[in-house]
C-alpha positions in Angstrom: 9.6 1.4 2.7 12.8 0.9 4.6 11.1 2.3 7.7 8.2 -0.2 7.3 10.6 -3.0 7.1 12.5 -1.8 10.1 9.3 -1.6 12.1 8.4 -5.2 11.1 11.8 -6.5 12.2 11.4 -4.6 15.5 8.0 -6.3 16.0 9.7 -9.6 15.3 12.3 -8.9 18.0 9.6 -8.0 20.6 6.3 -9.8 20.2 4.9 -7.9 23.2 5.5 -4.5 21.6 2.6 -2.2 20.7 1.2 -2.3 17.1 2.2 0.7 14.9 -0.1 2.5 12.5 2.0 4.7 10.2 1.1 7.1 7.4 3.3 8.8 4.9 3.3 10.5 1.5 5.7 10.9 -1.4 7.8 14.0 -2.5 7.6 13.0 -6.1 6.0 10.2 -8.2 7.8 6.9 -7.3 7.3 3.4 -8.5 7.4 0.6 -5.9 7.6 -3.1 -6.9 6.9 -6.2 -4.9 9.5 -7.9 -2.8 10.1 -10.7 -5.4 8.9 -8.9 -8.6 11.2 -8.8 -11.6 11.8 -5.6 -13.6 11.3 -7.1 -17.0 7.6 -6.2 -17.0 8.4 -2.5 -16.3 8.6 0.2 -19.0 12.2 1.1 -18.0 12.6 3.6 -20.9 9.5 5.5 -19.7 10.7 5.5 -16.1 14.2 6.7 -17.1 12.7 9.5 -19.3 10.4 10.7 -16.6 13.1 10.3 -13.9 10.8 8.1 -11.8 12.7 6.2 -9.2 12.0 2.6 -8.3 11.9 1.2 -4.8 11.3 -2.3 -3.6 8.6 -3.0 -1.1 9.1 -5.5 1.8 5.7 -7.0 0.8 4.7 -8.7 -2.3 2.4 -7.6 -5.1 2.9 -5.8 -8.4 4.1 -2.4 -9.5 2.4 0.7 -8.0 3.0 4.4 -8.9 2.9 6.4 -5.6 1.9 10.0 -6.0 -1.3 11.7 -4.7 -2.2 9.2 -2.0 -2.2 8.3 1.7 0.3 5.4 2.2 -0.3 3.4 5.4 1.3 0.5 7.2 0.1 -1.5 10.1 2.8 -3.4 12.0 1.6 -6.2 14.3 3.6 -8.0 16.9 2.4 -11.5 17.7 0.8 -10.7 21.1 -1.3 -7.7 20.0 -5.0 -8.1 19.6 -5.0 -7.3 15.9 -2.6 -10.1 15.1 -3.9 -13.3 13.5 -3.7 -15.4 10.3 -3.0 -13.8 7.0 -6.8 -13.7 6.2 -7.6 -12.3 9.7 -5.2 -9.5 9.4 -6.4 -8.6 5.9 -9.9 -8.7 7.1 -9.3 -6.4 10.1 -7.3 -3.9 8.2 -9.6 -3.8 5.2 -12.7 -3.4 7.5 -11.1 -0.4 9.2 -10.2 1.2 5.9 -13.7 0.6 4.5 -15.2 2.2 7.6 -12.9 5.2 7.3 -13.9 5.7 3.7 -17.6 5.4 4.7 -17.1 8.2 7.2 -16.0 10.4 4.3 -19.2 9.5 2.4 -17.5 7.0 0.1 -19.1 3.6 0.4 -16.9 0.6 -0.5 -18.2 -2.3 -2.5 -18.8 -5.6 -0.8 -16.0 -8.1 -0.5 -16.2 -11.8 -0.9 -12.4 -12.5 -0.8 -12.4 -14.0 -4.2 -11.9 -13.1 -7.8 -9.5 -11.0 -9.9 -10.0 -8.8 -12.9 -9.4 -10.0 -16.5 -6.6 -7.4 -16.8 -4.6 -8.8 -13.9 -3.0 -11.8 -15.6 -1.7 -9.6 -18.4 -0.1 -6.7 -16.4 2.6 -6.0 -13.8 0.4 -3.1 -12.5 -1.1 -3.3 -9.0 -4.1 -1.2 -9.7 -5.1 -3.2 -12.8 -7.2 -5.4 -10.5 -8.9 -5.7 -7.2 -8.4 -8.8 -5.1 -10.9 -9.8 -2.4 -9.1 -8.1 0.4 -8.7 -4.8 -1.4 -11.2 -1.9 -1.6 -13.2 -0.7 -4.6 -16.0 1.8 -5.1 -18.4 1.2 -8.0 -16.1 -1.5 -9.2 -13.0 0.8 -9.3 -10.1 0.1 -7.0 -9.4 2.9 -4.5 -7.1 1.2 -1.9 -4.5 -1.5 -2.3 -2.8 -3.6 0.3 -0.1 -6.2 0.6 1.1 -8.2 3.6 4.4 -9.6 4.9 4.7 -12.1 7.7 7.7 -13.2 9.7 7.7 -15.9 12.4 6.2 -13.8 15.2 5.0 -10.6 13.4 3.1 -9.3 10.5 2.8 -6.0 8.5 0.2 -4.8 6.0 0.8 -1.7 4.1 -0.8 -0.1 1.1 -2.2 3.0 -0.6 -5.4 4.9 -0.4 -5.6 7.0 -3.7 -6.6 10.6 -3.4 -6.3 11.2 -7.2 -5.4 9.0 -10.1 -2.7 9.8 -12.6 -3.9 7.1 -14.8 -1.9 7.4 -18.0 1.4 7.9 -16.2 0.6 4.9 -13.9 -0.2 2.7 -16.9 2.9 3.9 -18.8 5.1 2.5 -16.0 4.5 -1.1 -17.1 4.6 -3.0 -20.4 1.2 -3.8 -22.1 1.5 -6.4 -24.8 -2.3 -6.2 -25.4 -3.7 -2.7 -25.8 -7.2 -3.9 -24.9 -5.9 -5.0 -21.4 -4.5 -1.5 -20.9 -7.9 0.0 -21.8 -9.6 -2.3 -19.3 -7.1 -1.3 -16.6 -7.6 2.4 -17.2 -11.2 2.1 -15.9 -10.2 0.0 -12.9 -8.8 2.9 -10.7 -10.4 5.7 -8.8 -9.4 8.4 -6.4 -11.2 9.8 -3.3 -11.3 13.3 -4.7 -13.4 12.2 -7.6 -15.5 9.8 -5.6 -16.3 12.2 -2.8 -16.6 15.3 -5.0 -14.1 17.3 -2.9 -10.3 17.5 -2.3 -10.1 15.5 1.0 -6.9 16.2 2.8 -4.5 13.4 3.7 -4.6 14.3 7.4 -8.4 13.9 7.4 -8.1 10.5 5.8 -5.5 9.4 8.3 -7.6 10.6 11.2 -10.6 8.7 10.0 -8.5 5.5 9.7 -7.3 5.9 13.3 -10.9 6.5 14.5 -12.0 3.4 12.5 -9.5 1.1 14.2 -10.8 2.4 17.5 -14.4 1.8 16.7 -14.0 -1.6 15.2 -11.1 -3.1 17.1 -10.9 -1.0 20.3 -7.3 0.0 19.5 -6.3 3.5 20.6 -3.1 4.8 18.8 -0.9 7.5 20.3 1.4 9.8 18.3 5.0 8.6 18.4 8.3 9.0 16.6 10.9 6.5 15.3 13.4 5.4 17.9 17.1 5.9 17.1 17.3 2.1 16.7 14.5 2.0 14.2 16.1 4.9 12.2 19.5 3.1 12.2 18.0 -0.1 11.1 16.1 1.6 8.2 19.4 3.2 7.0 21.0 -0.2 6.9 18.2 -1.5 4.8 18.6 1.5 2.5 22.2 0.8 2.0 21.6 -2.8 1.1 18.9 -1.9 -1.4 21.1 0.6 -3.1 23.5 -2.2 -3.9 20.9 -3.6 -6.2 21.0 -2.1 -9.8 18.2 0.4 -10.6 17.0 0.5 -7.0 16.8 3.3 -4.6 15.1 3.6 -1.2 14.2 6.6 0.8 12.8 7.3 4.2 
């Protein structure tokens, strides 16, 4: 998360820089919360008992347990072809992700950009709903996304679920109404179940890269973080660790 924020700040510094498509995974189950989300809706007792760390995203949204997934981020300087309004960026990224899933034999539901599930207003959990810019298959959410915009740059990042640890994910937040929890339990899906095979994270990432090329004519090349980006990320980590109950890792 700190690296994503460092990349966004770098794009803000240089609007003519190239866009960056990044993929990463998690060494252990970790809960991320939105940039402005409060912790009073989290089940802190469960998180402590399970030793699940909490990190804060540079984007908005609600709590999300990261585990068996492909996490992606797309960092867009102002002058790159993928840049645009909030809706345009959502649309371009979502279209590429949907195409990538289709290449795996998993067809995404149609998107009208409107609506949210009944469970959403009663939960701090991200995967309890699908908004119009997110991806579901047979009504079950398989990919989430959130966006952060600065004056001359934008970044969208999110998760593509490989498998769902449903009970643990739901236990991370408080559910005043048990019925809403039951509704949310049926709102998530992983690619392994949907495709009927254990698709590797690298295969998912390769398909996303290819989908961006097919739809948007963008060819990404392998790269590593610069020393400046690494240094900036570590500064962000240090600031986050000054906040009680927060930790951030590259």
